[in-house]
N, C-alpha and C positions, 0 to 999 in steps of 0.2 A: 268726315267725308269732304274731300276737295270738290269745289265748284269752279268750272272753267268761266273765263270771261263771257265766251258764247252763251253758257246756261245761264250766268248771273244775267246777263242782258234779255234773255227769253224770260225770266222769272219777273223781270222789271218793267215787262211790257205792259201788262194788264194794268198794274198802279198807274203807270205813266198815262195810258189811255184815259184812265178814270180822271186823273188830275186835270186833263185837256177837255173834258167833256164839255164843260161850262164855259171854257176861255174861247176868246175870238183867236183865230190863227193870225200868223205875221210870217210870210214868206218874202218879205222884203229885206234882203241883207246889203249892208253897206250902200245902200242907195238902188240897188239892182232888184227890180220887182221880179221874182220867180213865180211862175204860174203853172198851169197844166191845162193841156187840152183836155175836155172830159171824155173824149175818145179813149184816154188810158183806162177808164173805168167800165169798157164796153163788156167785160165779162160778168159783170153785176147788174142787178136790177136798176132799171134807170131811174125809178122814183126815189131813189135814195142817194143820189148824186151829190147833194148837198152834204150829207153827212160823210161821204167818202173825202170830200175836200177838208172837212173839219178833221178828221181822224187822220188823214196824211199831212195836216199843218199847212195846207194850200190856201193863200189869201187872195188869189185872183184866178180867173180862168178864162180860156177861150172856150165857149160854149157851143157844142154841137146843138143843131136845130132840135134833134129827137128830145133832148132833155126839156127844153121850154115848151114845144110844141105838144107833148104827150101832156104837160101839166096844163095846158090852156085848152085841152080837148080836142085835139086834131084827130080826125078819122085815121085809124090805124090800118096799115103800118105807116108811120110817120116817115121813118128812114130805115132802109135796110142797112146793118152794119158794114163799115167800111172793110171789114176784114173778120176773120175768126178771132176768138179770144187770144189773149198772150199765151204762148207756148204752141201755138198752131199756125201762125203766120208765117209764110216763107219770108226770107230775107229780101228776096229781090231777084230780078232775071238778070241776063247779061245786059251790060251797058245801062242799068237802071230801068229796064223796061219792067211793066207789071209782071209779077211772078205768076206762074200758071195757077189758075184757080180764082184769080181776081178778076173784077170786071175788066174785060178788055184782053184778058190773059189767055194762053192757047187751052188751058184747061177749064175755060168757064162752061158752067154747066148749060146744056142745051134746053131750053125751056119748050114746052108744049104749047100749040096754038091756043089751048084754054088759058094757060098760065100766062100767056103773052096778053091774052083779052082780059084777063082778070087785073092784072098789072096796069093796063091801060085804064080801066075803071077806076081803080084806086087811085091812080095818078089825077084823073079827072075830078075825083071827090075831094082830094086833097087841095087841088088848086081852088076849086069851088070854095072850100072851106077857108082857105088863106084870104082870097078875095073879099070876103065878108067878115073876117074876124075882126072883133073890137081888141083894142089894146089894153082893155082892163086887167085880163089875167096874167100879162107880161108886166105891167107896172107891180102888180101883187107878186109876181115871181121875183122881179128885181129887188122890192122891198124885203122879201124873205131871205133873198142872199146877203143883199148888204147889211140887214140887220144881223145875220150871222158872222159878219166880218170878211165876205167874199165879194170881192169887186168883179164884175163881169167887163173885160176889156175889149173882147172880140166876140164875133157871133160868126159860126159857120153855116151857112145855107146857101150852096153854089148856084148862082143863077145860069139860066141855060139859054140856049137860042130859041126853044121851044116854048118858054115860059111868056105868057102875055105880059104887057108893061104892067097892068094891075098886080101882078105877082112879084115883080121887081119894086113895085110901092110897097108891098107888104114886108118884104126882106128888109128894105132900108127903114122901114117904120118900127119893125120889130128890133133892129139893132139899136136905133135911137131910143127907144123905150127902155131898154134893158141897160143903157148907160155905155154901150160899146163904142168905141172910136173907130173902128174898122171892121170890115166883114172879110172872111177869108174863102178862097177857093181855089182849086188846083190851077197852076199856069196854064192858059187856054193854049191850045194847038191850033184853033181857029182864029184867023185875023179879024172876021167878023165878030166873034164872040168878044174878042178883046176889044175892038172899038165900041162894042155896045155896052159892056160892063164899065169901061173906062169913063164914057160920056156919061153914063148915068151916075156914076161915082161923082164925078164934078158938078153935075147939075143938083145933087143932093148935099154935095159937100162933106161927105162922109166916104171915106177911102175903102178901095176894094185892095185887099192884098193877096197876092198870088203864091200860093205853097210850092215850093220846089222839090222834086226828088233828085233825079242826076241832071236835069236840064239846067241850062243857064250859063254860068260864067259870064263874064263882062258883056259879050255880044248879046246873049240871050236875055239877060237883065235889061241892057239898055234899050232892046225892043219893047220889051212890055212896059218899061218906065215912061217910054216916050210918047206913050198913048194918052197920058193925061197927068196933070199934077197930083192927082188922087189915086193915080195907079202906083201901089206900093208892093213890097216884098214881106212876104211870111217865109222868112229864108231858112231851110231845113239843113242846118250846119251837118248833122249826121249823115243825111242823105247825100250832100255834096261830096263828103271826104269818102264814104263808103262806095260810091260809083266812080268818082274821079281819082282818088287817091292824094289828093291834093288838099291843104291846109285851107279850110275857108276863112281863116283869120283875115287875110288881106281884103277879101271881099266883104266881110263885115265893116271893117274900117272905111273901105271905099264907098260903100252904100249906106252907111250909118242913118244918113239924112232921110233915105227912102225905104227904111225898114221899118214897118208897124210892130212886127213882132218876129222873135226866132222860134225855131222848134229845136229842143234839145235831145239827142240820143246818140248813143255810142255804137260806132260799127268798126268792124275790121276793115282793112283796105282791101281793095278789089284784087283778084288774083287772075292769071291768065286763063283764057277760054281753052279747054282742051280741043274743042272742035274748031278752033280757030274764030274768027270775028273779035266782038268787042270784049273786054273783060268782064270777068262775073263779079257782080256786086258783092262787097264783104258782107259777112253776117251782122245783124243787130244782136248786139251783147250786152250783159249788166255793165253798168257805169264803171269806168276804170280797167277794163279788160279789152277795149278797142284801141283806135288810134285817132278818134275825133279829139281835136285838142280843146275840150270843153273848158278845163280849168282856165286856160289861156285867154279863150273868149269872154269867160265871165270876169276875169280880171281887168280885160280890156274895157268891158262894160262899165266897171267900176271907176277905173282910171280915168276913161274919157267921159264919165258922167251921162253915159247915154240912157234915155228914159223910156226906150222900147222894152217891153216885158219879154222874158225868155220862158218859153212854155215846155215844161216837160211832156214828152210824147212817149208813153209806155208801149214799146214794142218787142222787147227781149222777152223770150220764154220766161214765164214766172216758175220759180223753183217749186218743187214739190214741198207742200205744207206751208206755202206762203199764199198770198193772193195780191190782187192789184193794188189795194191800198196800202199794204206794207211795203211794196216795192216802189210807189210812189214817194211813200215816206223816206225810203233809203235815198231817192234822187233828189229829194228836197234837202236832206242832210249833206248829201255830196256838194250841192251847190252852197250851203251855208259854210261848210268846211273851206270851199274853194275861195270864197269872198271874206273871210275871217281876216 
């Protein structure tokens, strides 16, 4: 009986996983730290996130707040998912606008007055919990992750204008306790919010890094970065290419000193809008099937010895028979090969 290379690889996976069960992961290749945002594992139970990191070979993470806060005992729900599980999330709307069905999109579910009131009460309970929460559970959480060989370099809990100052204190306190060197949030559309978070980041001397979708380019980046020396970029190179159709490589090099972390994903180039208007954003696809120059970006990071991490963000549809852990592992292997 002949066995194909694909079948051989499938047979070897259980043994490979077993051999790694007690080994600390290492996803630093050629001096480039490859990590993952824990959002990549959103389709799986949150309490096993550390195990997903170990099984996928990830040794550093951008930690979503729901992972740490659920461990610390925050009232549920801690955080609604930023999107549906892999395989269900739309690729993006025209010009990089949020696709239908996402928060703010035209297909947003219309909540009833009772649901709105319930959410307000839940949000108030969460704020009350946060502003009184001790850091002991977060210290314990950090020890658990670092003991397993996983460094938390970034914490994602977006500050808002509605939050009291005490909740800002909490966000930065948790980030410091976890060992993160920056906090991430979406690029503000409000000048008031941009000023508030940038000023607070400078006060705490712990950076706030803005995640980008299609927005930005030199003028947009310059505006947010001028708000404070502690305002940085969490530059999503896949979104940039998928919306603009331009290589993000020049911007990575230009803004390297102001990048706290990258997001890696592969997308197709945008296509003309059949109804006119801005181009339609390119689909998010398995790595190597799109046009994002990820290999070139990783090689640039190695050549220039950039020390900011590159975070895998799994957003392409997970193939039938696979799962998020296996797909993140493929992304780790892609980065390793690109940096060899």
